N, C-alpha and C positions, 0 to 999 in steps of 0.2 A: 478479908478482900486484900489482894496484891497489886501493889501500885508501882509501875516503873517512873520514875521522876528523871527527864532528861536536861542535862544542864551541861554548858559549855564555856561561859564566859563571865566577867565580873558582875555586870548586872543580875544574871540569874540566881548567880550563889547569894546576893543580898534577897532576891524573891525567895529563894528556895528555903533559906534559913528559918524564918517563922513558920512557915508551911510545913517544913519537915517535920519539925516540932509535934505538930498537931497530927500529921498523918500517921507518925509512927507509935501515937498513942492509940489509934483507933485502927491502923490497919498495918499490914507488912509493906515497908517503902523499900524497893530496889533503887539506889540511887545511882545513876549514870553519868560520868563526866566525859564528853566528847573530846576534851584537847581542844576545842576552838582557842580559848587561851590556854596556852602550853607553859608559858614561863612560870616558877615557883613564883615570883613577885605578882603575877596577875591570877596565879590561882591557889598554891595551896596557902599563902597566906590568910586568905579570904576563908577557907575550910577551917584553919585554925581560929582566926579572930572571930568569927560569926558562930562558932562552935558547931558547924555543921558537920554531921557523920561523914566519916571518909568513904570514897566512892565505892560502891560495890564492884563496879567496872569502870575501867579508865579505857578509853578508845585510842588515845595516843594520837589523834589524829595531826596535829600539830601545824606548822606553816603551812601556806599555799593561798590561792587565789579562794575567793567564796565559792566558785565553782568547784573547783578541785577539793576543797574540804568538804563540801555536800556530798560529792561522788564517795569519797571515802566514808564519811559517816553512813551512809545508807548501806554501803557495802559491808560496814559493821555491825551496825544497828541489826540487820535482818536475822543473822542467827541469833543474835543475843535476844530478842524478843521473842525469836520460836523457841528459845531455851526457856526463859524466864516465864512464858506463859502469862501475862498479866490480866489483869481484870482489868486495868485501865493503865494508860501511856498520859502522861503530865507533861505539857511544854510550857515554856515561861518564856513571855515578851515577845521579840521580833526579830532573832537573830537567825544567821545560818542554822545552828543547833536547832533551833525553833520549827525551822521548815525541816531540817533533815528528819527529826523525831517524828512531826506529823505526817510526813509522807512514808517513813517506814512503818508508822503504827496503820495508818490507813490500808497500806499494801499488804498488811498481813492480816487485817480485818479486826483489829483491836478497837476497840471505844477510846478516843481522845478527849482528854481536858486541856484545855487554853486558859492559862492564868495571865491577865490582862487582856482578854479578849474584848474586842470593839475599839479600842484606842486608835486613832485616825491623825494623820498629820495632813492629808490629803494633797499630798506632793507625791504624785506617782513615781518622779524621778528618784526617790530614795529606795534602795532594796529592803530597809526595814518595812517600808510601807507596803510593798510588794507582800513581803513575808506575812506580815500582819492579815492582811486581803486572804492570803490562799490559806493561811491556818484557820482563820474562822470559818471558811467555807468547807474545811475539812473535820471541825471540830463536831462531836457530838455533846460535850458540855462545854460551855462558854462563860467563863468565870470573869466578869466585869467589875472594873474598880469602881465604875460612877453610872450616873444616869442618863450621861450624854453617851458614854459608850453603849449602854443598851439601845437609845436611842439610834446610834450610828448603825448597828447592827440592822434595826427594823429597816432605816433606811434603806438598806441593802437587799432588803427581802430574808433576814434571817431572823425567824422568829421562835424557833425552837430550841430547847437545852440551854437557854439564858438564864443565867443567874447574878443578881447584883449582888456581889460579896464585900465590896470594900476593896480598899487599896494594900495590898500587900507590902508595898514599899513604904506606907507609912507605918503599917505594923511591926515591918524592920527598924525605921527609925525609931520609933517608940522604945522597942527593947533595947537598941542600943543609946 
């Protein structure tokens, strides 16, 4: 199985660290760094300290508004996903990178997995909340950290493809 994991900022690097170790024992993981966080102090440092494999692809999105970053990510993800032809695209959390990966995978007709699915703040004025809600609607596999996250999805009418898998941030903290 070939899995493209898409990350782009500090929280996603932390989430990807424990999951990447497991994925690489069972599948071929292709790691994509969008460049949402582009400063070496905000990105490269985490790859080193968390012992995450170097990205197979760095999109180099760099600075810009969330909308500008989203547009650039989509433009760069489309041909990458076409060339990599994964069996699954994995996105993490609730960032602009998460939304870009989800939209690109869906438009390409690729199965999508969302790590930390079902988390809600119930504050729709937060961009992250909108990202969470949209990505959960697009996802085929929803990897929930808690029973509350599963219940949140059910309350929104999402009942298929849900897996309560535990909290990947807890896993990362245990390792560190």
